[in-house]
C-alpha positions as CSV (number, residue, x, y, z in Angstrom):
1,M,-9.2,-43.4,77.5
2,R,-9.7,-39.7,78.4
3,R,-7.0,-38.3,80.8
4,T,-6.8,-34.9,82.5
5,L,-3.4,-33.5,83.3
6,S,-2.7,-30.6,85.7
7,I,0.5,-28.7,85.0
8,L,2.1,-26.0,87.2
9,I,4.2,-23.8,84.9
10,E,6.2,-20.6,85.1
11,N,4.1,-17.7,83.6
12,K,6.6,-16.7,80.9
13,P,6.3,-16.0,77.2
14,G,6.5,-19.2,75.2
15,A,5.9,-21.6,78.1
16,L,2.4,-22.5,76.8
17,A,3.7,-22.8,73.3
18,R,6.4,-25.3,74.4
19,V,3.8,-27.6,76.1
20,V,1.4,-27.4,73.2
21,G,4.3,-28.0,70.8
22,L,5.3,-31.1,72.7
23,F,1.8,-32.6,72.1
24,H,2.0,-31.6,68.4
25,Q,5.6,-33.1,68.0
26,R,4.5,-36.4,69.5
27,G,1.2,-36.6,67.5
28,Y,-1.0,-36.3,70.6
29,N,-4.3,-34.4,70.5
30,I,-5.4,-31.9,73.1
31,E,-9.1,-32.2,73.6
32,S,-9.4,-29.2,76.0
33,L,-6.9,-26.7,77.4
34,N,-7.4,-24.2,80.1
35,V,-4.6,-21.9,81.4
36,A,-4.7,-19.1,84.0
37,P,-2.3,-17.3,86.3
38,I,-2.3,-18.3,90.0
39,F,-1.0,-16.7,93.1
40,D,1.0,-13.5,92.2
41,G,1.0,-14.1,88.5
42,S,4.5,-15.7,88.4
43,Y,3.0,-19.1,87.8
44,S,0.1,-20.5,85.7
45,R,-1.9,-23.7,86.1
46,M,-2.8,-25.6,83.0
47,T,-5.5,-28.2,82.7
48,V,-5.1,-30.4,79.6
49,S,-7.5,-33.1,78.6
50,T,-6.2,-35.7,76.1
51,R,-6.9,-39.3,75.2
52,G,-4.4,-42.2,75.4
53,T,-3.5,-45.4,77.1
54,E,-1.8,-45.3,80.5
55,N,1.6,-45.8,78.7
56,V,1.0,-42.9,76.3
57,V,-0.1,-40.5,79.1
58,E,2.9,-41.6,81.2
59,Q,5.2,-40.7,78.2
60,I,3.5,-37.3,77.8
61,T,3.9,-36.6,81.5
62,K,7.6,-37.5,81.4
63,Q,8.2,-35.3,78.3
64,I,6.3,-32.4,79.9
65,N,8.3,-32.7,83.1
66,K,11.5,-32.2,81.0
67,L,10.4,-28.8,79.8
68,I,12.3,-26.0,81.4
69,D,9.3,-23.8,82.5
70,V,7.3,-26.7,84.0
71,I,7.4,-27.0,87.8
72,K,5.1,-30.0,88.3
73,V,2.8,-32.3,86.3
74,S,0.0,-34.5,87.7
75,D,-2.4,-36.9,86.1
76,L,-5.7,-36.1,87.9
77,T,-7.4,-39.1,86.5
78,E,-5.0,-41.4,88.3
79,G,-7.0,-40.8,91.5
80,E,-10.1,-39.2,92.9
81,H,-10.5,-35.7,91.7
82,H,-13.1,-33.0,90.9
83,E,-13.5,-31.9,87.3
84,I,-15.9,-29.3,86.0
85,E,-16.5,-27.2,82.9
86,M,-18.7,-24.3,82.0
87,I,-20.7,-24.2,78.8
88,L,-22.6,-21.3,77.2
89,I,-25.5,-22.2,75.0
90,K,-27.4,-19.7,72.8
91,M,-30.7,-20.8,71.5
92,H,-34.0,-19.4,70.1
93,A,-36.2,-18.3,72.9
94,S,-39.2,-20.1,71.4
95,K,-37.3,-23.5,71.9
96,F,-36.7,-22.8,75.6
97,T,-39.9,-24.2,76.9
98,K,-41.1,-24.8,80.5
99,K,-40.6,-28.6,79.8
100,L,-36.9,-28.0,78.8
101,R,-36.3,-25.6,81.6
102,D,-37.6,-28.2,84.1
103,K,-35.5,-30.9,82.4
104,L,-32.4,-28.8,82.9
105,K,-33.2,-27.9,86.5
106,S,-30.9,-30.6,87.9
107,Q,-28.0,-28.9,86.2
108,Q,-26.4,-25.8,87.6
109,L,-28.2,-23.7,85.0
110,N,-28.2,-19.9,84.8
111,V,-30.1,-18.0,82.3
112,I,-27.8,-15.1,81.6
113,E,-29.8,-13.5,78.8
114,E,-33.4,-13.9,77.9
115,S,-35.2,-11.8,75.2
116,K,-38.0,-12.4,72.8
117,E,-35.5,-13.8,70.2
118,I,-32.8,-15.6,72.2
119,V,-31.9,-17.3,75.5
120,V,-28.3,-17.7,76.6
121,L,-27.7,-20.3,79.2
122,S,-24.6,-21.1,81.3
123,I,-24.2,-24.5,82.8
124,I,-21.5,-25.7,85.1
125,D,-21.1,-29.5,85.4
126,A,-18.7,-32.4,84.8
127,S,-17.3,-32.4,81.3
128,S,-18.8,-35.8,80.7
129,S,-22.4,-34.4,81.1
130,Y,-22.3,-32.0,78.2
131,E,-23.1,-34.4,75.5
132,A,-26.3,-35.4,77.4
133,I,-27.2,-31.8,78.0
134,I,-26.8,-30.9,74.4
135,K,-28.8,-34.0,73.4
136,S,-31.6,-33.0,75.8
137,I,-31.8,-29.5,74.3
138,G,-31.6,-30.8,70.8
139,I,-28.8,-29.8,68.3
140,S,-31.2,-28.2,66.0
141,N,-32.4,-25.9,68.8
142,I,-28.9,-24.6,69.5
143,L,-27.6,-21.5,67.7
144,E,-24.1,-21.5,69.3
145,V,-22.1,-23.4,71.9
146,V,-19.0,-22.3,73.8
147,R,-17.1,-24.5,76.3
148,S,-14.5,-23.4,78.8
149,G,-12.4,-26.6,78.8
150,S,-12.0,-28.7,81.9
151,L,-10.8,-27.5,85.2
152,G,-9.6,-30.1,87.7
153,I,-8.3,-30.4,91.2
154,H,-7.2,-33.4,93.3
155,E,-9.6,-34.6,96.0
156,S,-8.5,-34.7,99.6
157,T,-5.1,-33.4,100.7
158,K,-3.2,-34.2,97.5
159,T,-2.1,-30.9,95.9
160,L,-0.3,-29.5,92.9
161,K,1.7,-26.6,94.3
162,L,5.2,-25.2,94.7
């Protein structure tokens, strides 16, 4: 089962490496990783997507909590949360037909470059939608794909903060 962890960590050299190293040492795969400083830059927030049973994710969470630079860890998928990702798609302009444009209209689609040769699209949506989006465009029509990795936040008043 896919799980999304949100980790508040001190923004120090080696902190990210220690978290990633823990996944590596335990043989857990990271499907997506997003890290950025928050507030005044003293702290960073990591969003890590992985797969595992409830017991495996509980073990990962406990081990991450033991790391010296980690302030707090939360499994977003334990409750209601919002999760999005951005994807950039480069394709041949000739393949970006009106029919395809209309099909993708329900997505938060931005055309960020359009020339005679290529079209570059940015789409912001739930991570789970991307396979369907890529399928609707057609893999053979795509020149390049870049994904940001998941970003997630708890719904309601539950927070991950100092």
